[in-house]
Backbone bond lengths (Angstrom), bond angles and torsions (degrees), N, CA, C in turn:
res aa  C-N    CA-C-N  psi(-1)  N-CA   C-N-CA  omega(-1)  CA-C   N-CA-C  phi
1 M - - - 1.469 - - 1.521 109.83 -
2 N 1.293 116.71 136.24 1.450 121.17 179.76 1.518 110.21 -70.83
3 G 1.339 116.77 125.39 1.460 120.64 178.42 1.501 114.29 87.78
4 L 1.347 118.15 -4.40 1.465 121.18 -179.98 1.512 109.22 -73.07
5 P 1.343 118.64 132.48 1.456 120.54 177.71 1.520 110.95 -56.50
6 D 1.333 115.97 150.74 1.455 122.32 -179.11 1.523 110.56 -56.50
7 T 1.335 116.68 128.78 1.461 120.31 179.72 1.517 112.21 -101.19
8 D 1.332 118.52 8.64 1.460 121.86 174.35 1.517 107.74 -94.99
9 F 1.324 116.78 107.05 1.454 121.45 -174.09 1.522 112.50 -99.80
10 G 1.340 117.06 13.76 1.453 119.09 177.31 1.512 111.93 78.63
11 H 1.309 115.75 -170.51 1.461 121.43 -175.77 1.521 110.09 -135.83
12 N 1.311 115.90 52.03 1.454 120.30 -178.69 1.521 111.85 -78.86
13 K 1.327 115.90 142.66 1.468 121.71 172.55 1.516 106.69 -67.84
14 S 1.322 118.53 130.54 1.461 120.77 -173.07 1.502 111.84 -98.72
15 M 1.334 114.82 161.75 1.449 122.30 170.20 1.514 107.90 -97.60
16 N 1.309 117.70 147.57 1.460 120.70 -179.73 1.512 109.55 -71.39
17 F 1.334 117.23 120.75 1.460 122.29 -174.56 1.517 111.35 -77.42
18 Q 1.350 117.68 -34.87 1.445 121.34 -178.41 1.518 109.43 -97.98
19 S 1.306 116.25 159.32 1.453 122.11 -176.89 1.518 112.05 -61.07
20 N 1.344 116.13 141.98 1.454 120.86 175.91 1.524 111.60 -77.99
21 V 1.306 117.64 -8.91 1.453 121.87 -176.69 1.525 109.28 -98.35
22 T 1.333 115.85 128.91 1.461 119.48 176.51 1.522 108.61 -67.61
23 T 1.324 117.01 121.27 1.455 121.34 -173.99 1.516 109.33 -135.50
24 Y 1.330 115.56 130.89 1.455 118.66 171.22 1.518 108.19 -78.28
25 V 1.322 116.22 124.77 1.456 121.27 -172.91 1.520 112.77 -109.58
26 G 1.331 117.96 -10.86 1.453 118.57 -178.34 1.512 112.42 -173.39
27 E 1.339 113.69 177.82 1.464 122.03 178.93 1.517 108.20 -133.91
28 I 1.324 116.89 135.97 1.461 121.01 -177.67 1.526 110.46 -71.53
29 I 1.331 116.05 124.59 1.460 120.12 178.33 1.534 112.22 -116.38
30 L 1.324 117.10 -7.50 1.469 122.27 172.82 1.517 106.45 -152.82
31 T 1.319 116.62 131.15 1.458 118.45 -172.65 1.517 111.51 -136.10
32 S 1.331 115.31 148.76 1.455 122.05 174.72 1.522 107.49 -151.41
33 S 1.327 116.17 177.84 1.464 119.44 -177.90 1.520 112.55 -65.94
34 R 1.334 116.64 -26.47 1.463 120.04 -173.26 1.522 114.10 -109.94
35 K 1.342 116.92 -26.37 1.470 119.82 -173.38 1.518 111.26 -138.04
36 M 1.331 114.49 159.20 1.454 121.63 174.91 1.524 108.74 -132.89
37 L 1.318 116.24 138.56 1.456 121.88 168.86 1.526 106.60 -107.01
38 C 1.316 116.58 127.39 1.463 121.13 -174.02 1.523 110.12 -126.97
39 E 1.333 115.59 144.30 1.457 120.60 171.84 1.523 108.31 -92.74
40 S 1.310 115.02 127.93 1.455 120.77 -177.04 1.523 111.04 -69.47
41 V 1.329 116.91 142.77 1.458 121.62 176.00 1.527 110.38 -63.60
42 L 1.329 116.82 -37.85 1.462 121.65 -177.62 1.520 110.57 -112.95
43 L 1.325 116.33 135.52 1.461 121.38 177.40 1.528 109.57 -65.35
44 D 1.330 115.71 133.71 1.468 123.22 177.76 1.525 113.73 65.60
45 K 1.338 117.68 14.08 1.462 119.15 -179.25 1.533 110.42 -134.24
46 P 1.326 116.22 65.26 1.468 118.91 175.69 1.527 109.51 -76.06
47 P 1.328 117.92 168.59 1.470 119.76 172.94 1.527 109.65 -60.57
48 P 1.322 117.71 151.79 1.475 120.53 -178.81 1.525 113.06 -59.80
49 F 1.295 115.73 149.09 1.458 122.94 174.06 1.529 109.22 -57.56
50 G 1.328 116.29 127.94 1.450 120.44 179.47 1.515 114.84 85.64
51 S 1.335 117.40 -0.18 1.470 119.38 -179.85 1.518 110.88 -81.68
52 F 1.313 115.66 158.89 1.460 122.40 178.95 1.521 109.61 -93.97
53 V 1.328 115.94 138.71 1.456 121.93 174.47 1.522 107.96 -131.19
54 V 1.328 116.20 158.90 1.462 119.89 -178.25 1.519 110.52 -133.34
55 V 1.327 114.93 155.26 1.461 123.09 172.25 1.522 106.57 -117.01
56 G 1.317 116.68 122.67 1.455 120.65 -178.48 1.513 110.85 136.64
57 D 1.321 115.99 159.29 1.459 121.18 -179.87 1.517 110.50 -65.16
58 K 1.347 115.68 148.28 1.460 118.27 178.52 1.522 109.52 -69.40
59 Q 1.327 114.72 157.72 1.454 120.82 -174.71 1.528 111.49 -71.76
60 A 1.316 115.35 146.05 1.457 120.99 175.75 1.525 107.81 -92.69
61 Y 1.323 117.06 93.55 1.453 120.76 178.88 1.516 108.83 -143.88
62 N 1.295 114.87 156.57 1.457 120.97 179.38 1.508 107.75 -120.76
63 N 1.309 115.87 91.98 1.457 120.27 -174.78 1.517 108.40 -147.15
64 S 1.312 116.52 115.75 1.465 120.54 -176.73 1.517 112.85 -89.86
65 D 1.334 117.74 -6.00 1.460 120.75 -179.04 1.524 109.41 -88.38
66 P 1.362 118.27 110.05 1.471 119.87 -176.94 1.512 113.64 -69.92
67 F 1.345 117.54 -11.78 1.458 120.29 -178.57 1.525 112.46 -101.47
68 E 1.337 116.79 13.84 1.463 120.46 175.56 1.521 109.04 -113.50
69 S 1.327 116.95 127.99 1.459 121.15 -177.41 1.519 110.75 -60.91
70 A 1.325 114.53 144.50 1.458 119.28 176.53 1.520 109.97 -76.34
71 T 1.324 115.75 150.37 1.456 120.49 166.80 1.522 106.43 -83.00
72 L 1.315 116.61 109.93 1.454 120.95 -172.03 1.525 110.12 -78.37
73 T 1.309 115.29 113.35 1.463 120.77 -175.89 1.517 112.54 -104.16
74 R 1.324 117.70 -10.81 1.456 121.13 -177.00 1.524 110.30 -125.03
75 D 1.320 115.58 144.74 1.461 120.19 -178.72 1.523 110.66 -68.59
76 L 1.322 114.99 142.33 1.466 121.91 -179.19 1.520 109.48 -139.28
77 I 1.319 115.02 158.79 1.460 122.92 163.24 1.522 105.79 -120.30
78 F 1.318 117.06 134.26 1.468 118.50 -178.70 1.524 111.18 -132.63
79 G 1.325 114.42 153.03 1.455 119.97 -177.70 1.512 112.11 -155.16
80 V 1.331 115.25 -177.34 1.461 122.93 -176.41 1.524 109.64 -121.23
81 V 1.319 116.88 133.60 1.464 122.36 -179.68 1.528 109.11 -75.29
82 Y 1.339 116.75 122.79 1.463 119.30 -176.74 1.527 113.99 -119.96
83 H 1.307 117.86 -4.90 1.472 119.14 179.55 1.519 108.73 -161.32
84 A 1.334 116.34 146.78 1.464 121.44 174.62 1.520 108.99 -146.65
85 S 1.340 115.55 149.59 1.464 119.70 179.95 1.520 109.52 -156.19
86 T 1.335 115.01 156.18 1.467 121.61 174.33 1.522 108.22 -124.18
87 S 1.310 116.52 131.41 1.458 120.55 -177.74 1.523 109.42 -152.56
88 S 1.329 115.89 -179.64 1.458 120.79 178.22 1.523 109.76 -65.55
89 S 1.312 115.70 139.68 1.460 119.73 177.81 1.531 111.72 -80.39
90 E 1.341 116.94 -7.45 1.456 121.75 178.07 1.527 109.41 -97.00
91 T 1.311 116.50 120.08 1.458 121.43 -177.57 1.528 111.38 -56.70
92 G 1.332 116.12 130.09 1.450 121.63 176.74 1.514 114.85 84.11
93 R 1.317 117.95 -4.49 1.464 120.43 -179.65 1.518 109.90 -102.45
94 R 1.329 115.76 128.40 1.460 121.24 -178.42 1.533 109.16 -103.34
95 P 1.339 118.44 130.05 1.464 120.40 178.05 1.531 111.16 -61.99
96 T 1.313 115.89 150.90 1.461 121.53 177.52 1.516 109.53 -116.00
97 A 1.329 116.31 156.20 1.461 121.36 -178.46 1.528 110.52 -78.36
98 Y 1.346 116.07 143.67 1.461 121.75 178.02 1.526 112.30 -107.13
99 G 1.304 118.00 -15.81 1.460 120.92 179.88 1.519 113.32 69.70
100 L 1.321 118.42 29.27 1.456 122.72 -177.54 1.526 111.13 -118.15
101 E 1.335 115.21 154.00 1.451 119.60 171.79 1.533 108.62 -67.76
102 A 1.337 116.72 159.63 1.460 120.74 -174.87 1.520 112.47 -57.27
103 D 1.362 117.38 -43.58 1.464 119.24 -178.58 1.527 111.56 -69.47
104 Q 1.347 116.77 -35.38 1.465 120.43 176.61 1.528 110.54 -66.00
105 L 1.326 115.69 -39.59 1.468 120.07 -179.52 1.532 110.35 -63.72
106 R 1.320 116.49 -40.85 1.460 119.51 179.47 1.529 111.84 -65.28
107 R 1.344 116.62 -36.47 1.465 120.26 -178.53 1.526 111.93 -73.97
108 T 1.340 116.09 -43.68 1.463 119.23 -172.67 1.527 113.37 -90.03
109 Q 1.320 116.76 -21.80 1.476 120.86 -179.01 1.527 109.63 -130.49
110 P 1.321 118.67 62.41 1.476 120.83 -175.64 1.524 113.65 -63.46
111 Q 1.316 117.06 -18.66 1.470 120.12 -179.10 1.522 112.75 -77.29
112 I 1.333 117.04 -8.71 1.457 121.06 -176.41 1.527 111.28 -55.06
113 S 1.327 116.73 -43.76 1.469 119.79 -176.17 1.524 111.90 -63.06
114 E 1.346 117.33 -24.66 1.453 120.48 179.37 1.524 112.15 -82.55
115 L 1.326 116.28 -15.73 1.460 120.72 -177.84 1.527 113.12 -98.50
116 L 1.338 115.85 -6.63 1.459 120.59 -177.79 1.516 110.47 -118.56
117 S 1.305 115.74 156.47 1.465 120.38 174.00 1.525 109.23 -144.37
118 T 1.314 115.39 148.03 1.462 122.45 176.87 1.519 108.70 -107.24
119 E 1.313 116.02 130.26 1.457 121.80 -179.51 1.526 109.88 -122.58
120 F 1.307 115.87 152.82 1.467 120.27 174.39 1.520 109.61 -139.42
121 Q 1.323 115.14 150.65 1.453 121.74 -177.53 1.524 109.96 -112.53
122 V 1.320 114.65 142.96 1.463 121.57 -173.93 1.526 109.88 -127.16
123 L 1.321 115.97 131.11 1.464 121.24 171.38 1.521 107.86 -91.96
124 I 1.324 116.85 122.30 1.456 120.94 178.63 1.530 109.05 -75.00
125 V 1.333 116.17 126.00 1.469 120.15 -177.71 1.524 112.63 -120.02
126 G 1.326 118.02 -0.15 1.457 117.71 178.15 1.513 112.88 174.75
127 K 1.316 114.37 -178.72 1.450 121.53 -179.07 1.528 108.64 -150.88
128 V 1.306 114.95 163.37 1.467 121.51 172.83 1.520 106.89 -118.44
129 V 1.329 115.93 123.14 1.463 121.69 -179.95 1.521 108.55 -127.62
130 S 1.325 116.15 120.90 1.472 121.94 178.76 1.524 111.92 51.55
131 G 1.327 114.80 40.84 1.457 120.09 176.05 1.511 115.64 85.42
132 T 1.333 118.09 -2.20 1.465 121.36 -177.86 1.523 110.59 -106.88
133 V 1.333 116.43 129.97 1.464 121.83 177.16 1.518 108.79 -81.94
134 L 1.330 116.03 122.90 1.463 122.09 -179.43 1.520 109.14 -123.33
135 H 1.313 116.25 124.77 1.463 119.54 178.61 1.523 109.24 -92.76
136 R 1.327 113.15 72.65 1.467 121.62 177.75 1.526 107.66 -150.96
137 L 1.312 116.00 166.45 1.455 119.92 -177.57 1.524 110.83 -72.92
138 P 1.329 116.80 149.20 1.464 119.88 176.26 1.523 110.74 -69.40
139 E 1.333 116.11 153.94 1.473 119.80 178.80 1.528 110.92 -65.22
140 K 1.332 116.43 -31.91 1.455 122.04 178.04 1.522 109.01 -127.28
141 P 1.334 117.48 147.27 1.469 119.42 177.05 1.521 110.00 -63.99
142 P 1.332 117.30 157.17 1.461 118.59 170.75 1.523 110.12 -60.26
143 R 1.301 116.80 155.95 1.463 120.23 -175.81 1.528 111.37 -76.87
144 L 1.314 115.29 144.97 1.454 121.52 173.42 1.532 108.82 -59.57
145 H 1.328 115.83 135.90 1.464 124.48 179.70 1.526 113.99 75.85
146 D 1.341 117.51 4.91 1.463 118.24 169.38 1.522 108.90 -63.28
147 R 1.326 115.52 148.86 1.454 119.99 178.22 1.533 110.69 -87.33
148 V 1.312 114.73 146.10 1.460 122.55 -179.30 1.524 107.73 -112.86
149 R 1.311 117.41 136.60 1.455 120.11 -176.16 1.518 111.69 -134.99
150 N 1.338 114.61 164.99 1.459 120.28 169.50 1.530 108.27 -70.29
151 P 1.323 117.45 144.24 1.465 118.28 174.13 1.522 110.40 -73.08
152 E 1.322 115.99 150.22 1.458 120.03 168.63 1.530 107.88 -62.75
153 P 1.337 118.42 151.95 1.472 119.54 179.98 1.528 112.90 -52.85
154 N 1.330 117.37 -42.40 1.463 120.11 -179.36 1.530 111.58 -70.32
155 E 1.340 116.23 -31.58 1.463 119.60 175.49 1.522 110.40 -66.70
156 L 1.324 115.91 -42.02 1.464 119.95 179.48 1.526 110.40 -60.69
157 L 1.316 116.75 -41.51 1.462 119.90 175.95 1.515 111.35 -59.30
158 A 1.325 115.86 -43.83 1.463 120.27 -176.20 1.527 112.26 -65.56
159 I 1.336 117.33 -41.79 1.463 119.40 -174.43 1.530 112.95 -82.68
160 T 1.336 117.29 -11.83 1.473 119.88 179.73 1.521 112.76 -114.27
161 K 1.316 116.87 -1.99 1.460 121.03 -173.32 1.521 113.07 -57.01
162 D 1.352 117.10 -45.30 1.467 119.34 -176.23 1.530 113.07 -90.60
163 R 1.340 116.05 2.76 1.468 122.95 173.13 1.535 112.85 62.96
164 G 1.339 116.22 23.33 1.462 120.06 -178.75 1.513 114.71 -69.71
165 Y 1.328 117.93 -11.93 1.467 121.58 177.88 1.522 112.34 -73.76
166 I 1.323 117.22 -16.75 1.466 120.79 -173.87 1.531 111.57 -63.90
167 E 1.314 117.18 -46.04 1.469 119.93 -176.11 1.528 113.08 -63.43
168 P 1.356 120.43 -46.51 1.471 117.68 177.51 1.524 113.21 -64.26
169 L 1.318 117.14 -32.60 1.465 118.80 177.66 1.522 111.40 -68.14
170 L 1.320 116.97 -37.09 1.466 119.96 179.39 1.527 111.46 -62.25
171 G 1.326 116.53 -33.18 1.466 120.11 -178.02 1.510 114.11 -87.67
172 F 1.336 117.54 0.79 1.460 120.76 -177.38 1.525 109.47 -95.25
173 V 1.318 117.05 115.23 1.470 120.91 -173.68 1.527 112.44 -113.15
174 E 1.338 118.45 4.09 1.466 120.44 -177.86 1.524 112.63 -79.40
175 C 1.311 116.92 -12.98 1.462 121.35 177.49 1.525 109.73 -73.41
176 E 1.353 116.65 149.84 1.465 119.95 179.35 1.524 111.87 -60.96
177 D 1.333 117.42 -34.89 1.461 121.76 179.18 1.529 108.60 -138.54
178 P 1.333 117.98 86.13 1.464 121.14 -177.18 1.529 113.38 -59.20
179 D 1.322 117.12 -34.54 1.461 120.08 -179.06 1.524 111.15 -68.44
180 E 1.329 116.87 -40.41 1.463 120.50 177.57 1.522 110.58 -66.98
181 L 1.332 116.98 -37.40 1.462 120.87 176.80 1.523 110.21 -61.43
182 M 1.324 116.74 -46.76 1.459 121.04 179.44 1.519 111.12 -58.37
183 A 1.332 115.83 -48.56 1.462 120.44 -178.21 1.525 111.73 -65.92
184 S 1.319 117.09 -39.63 1.470 120.23 -179.61 1.522 111.09 -63.61
185 A 1.333 116.57 -44.89 1.468 120.26 179.71 1.526 110.71 -61.64
186 I 1.325 117.10 -42.43 1.471 120.44 179.70 1.523 110.52 -64.85
187 R 1.326 117.23 -43.89 1.469 119.61 -179.94 1.529 111.26 -61.47
188 I 1.338 116.60 -41.66 1.469 120.50 -179.50 1.528 110.15 -66.84
189 A 1.327 117.20 -43.18 1.468 119.80 177.51 1.528 110.70 -63.03
190 A 1.320 116.43 -42.03 1.471 120.09 -178.94 1.519 111.65 -64.30
191 A 1.329 116.69 -36.14 1.461 120.54 -177.44 1.513 113.23 -68.33
192 S 1.340 117.22 -14.35 1.464 120.41 178.83 1.521 111.90 -90.11
193 T 1.327 117.07 -5.00 1.459 120.54 -176.60 1.520 111.19 -95.18
194 E 1.317 114.87 165.59 1.465 119.35 179.23 1.519 111.31 -71.87
195 S 1.321 116.95 -30.05 1.463 121.49 178.22 1.519 108.97 -129.43
196 S 1.322 115.74 92.83 1.465 119.71 -176.87 1.520 111.62 -65.52
197 G 1.337 116.72 -34.69 1.458 119.36 -179.34 1.516 112.42 -63.61
198 E 1.315 117.08 -42.18 1.461 120.98 178.41 1.523 110.97 -64.82
199 Y 1.338 116.01 -40.08 1.464 119.70 179.62 1.532 110.35 -65.94
200 L 1.335 117.25 -43.56 1.464 120.55 178.72 1.520 111.41 -61.20
201 S 1.329 116.66 -39.70 1.464 119.80 178.52 1.520 111.37 -63.93
202 S 1.339 116.78 -39.69 1.468 120.24 178.02 1.524 110.85 -64.40
203 C 1.335 116.39 -41.57 1.468 119.98 178.04 1.521 111.05 -63.87
204 A 1.320 116.68 -40.11 1.456 120.17 179.30 1.524 110.77 -62.16
205 R 1.320 116.79 -39.32 1.471 119.73 177.62 1.529 110.80 -65.79
206 D 1.333 116.31 -38.38 1.472 119.39 175.91 1.526 110.53 -60.90
207 L 1.321 115.86 -43.64 1.462 120.24 -179.09 1.521 111.81 -64.47
208 V 1.326 117.16 -37.50 1.464 120.58 177.11 1.525 110.29 -59.14
209 T 1.319 116.52 -41.14 1.469 120.89 179.52 1.528 111.55 -69.21
210 L 1.330 116.32 -45.49 1.463 120.72 -174.97 1.524 112.79 -74.10
211 L 1.328 117.07 -29.82 1.466 121.31 -176.14 1.527 111.23 -112.93
212 H 1.333 116.91 32.88 1.472 120.16 -177.22 1.524 112.42 -61.76
213 D 1.350 116.54 -23.03 1.461 119.34 -179.00 1.525 112.28 -104.96
214 D 1.323 117.41 10.77 1.475 121.67 178.96 1.522 108.47 -137.10
215 Y 1.316 114.65 71.26 1.464 121.30 -173.85 1.523 112.07 -60.59
216 D 1.334 117.82 -39.13 1.462 120.50 -177.50 1.527 111.38 -62.60
217 R 1.329 116.25 -44.55 1.468 118.59 179.14 1.530 110.95 -67.85
218 L 1.313 116.38 -40.64 1.462 120.56 177.60 1.525 110.56 -56.14
219 R 1.302 117.01 -46.41 1.459 120.84 -179.29 1.521 111.68 -64.34
220 R 1.348 117.09 -40.86 1.456 120.36 -179.99 1.524 111.32 -61.40
221 I 1.346 116.23 -45.60 1.472 119.55 -176.39 1.522 110.37 -68.07
222 I 1.315 117.68 -45.24 1.469 120.23 -176.99 1.518 110.67 -62.81
223 R 1.330 117.09 -36.77 1.466 119.47 178.33 1.526 111.87 -65.62
224 K 1.335 117.21 -25.98 1.459 120.68 179.05 1.534 112.98 -81.71
225 L 1.319 116.42 -9.00 1.465 119.21 -177.84 1.528 112.68 -79.55
226 V 1.313 117.61 -17.59 1.467 120.17 -175.91 1.515 110.67 -97.62
C-alpha cells in the first residue's frame, strides 16, 4: 500500500514485557459473557492498559524456557485490560482534594487508602478448553469473586501465538482509544516472544487483511506498533 508504514519490524530478541512472577492482580466484582469488572489488589496499581489477564489456576508444567509455549492442561478464560480507574469505595461519595504532596497525604490522612479502590475492566477474548486455545466467548461468564492473575510467560505465548485476539479487539469500540488498545496488546504479546520483530510483522500482515477497507485506521494502528 502506498504510504503504509513499514511492516518489517526486524528480528530482535525481546525482553519479557509482563512479570515472570504469577501474581493475582484483582477480583471479579461484576461479570458477563464478554466483559469483567475487577477490583485491583493494589490501590493505584491496576494491570497495564492492553495487558493480558487470565481467570483460572496456573498450568502444571515444568519448563524453564520462557520462549516455549506451555502445554495448557487447565481451562482458562483470558482477556485484555481496556480501562482502569480509582475512585471512592463508597457509592455516591466523591473524593475531595487535600492540596498535599503524596507523602504528606499518606502521613496525615492514612485512612485514605481504605476509602478508595482501583478497578479495571477486561474484554474477554478467548478461553482454553481441554488444552485448546479458542478465541471465542465462554459458554458461561466467569464467576463473581474469581481471582484474576497475570499469565505465566509460557501461558501468554500459548494464548497469543496464533494472534486470534486481534479480530475481537478490532471490533471493540467501547474503549476510549480502540486503536491504542489494539497496538498495546500486540506490543505486549510480541514482547513475550523470542523474536518480537517477526511477531509484529505477522500482526501487521493480519491487520492489512482485516482492515483492507479502512486504510486510515490501519495506518494509525501500525504506526503505534513501533
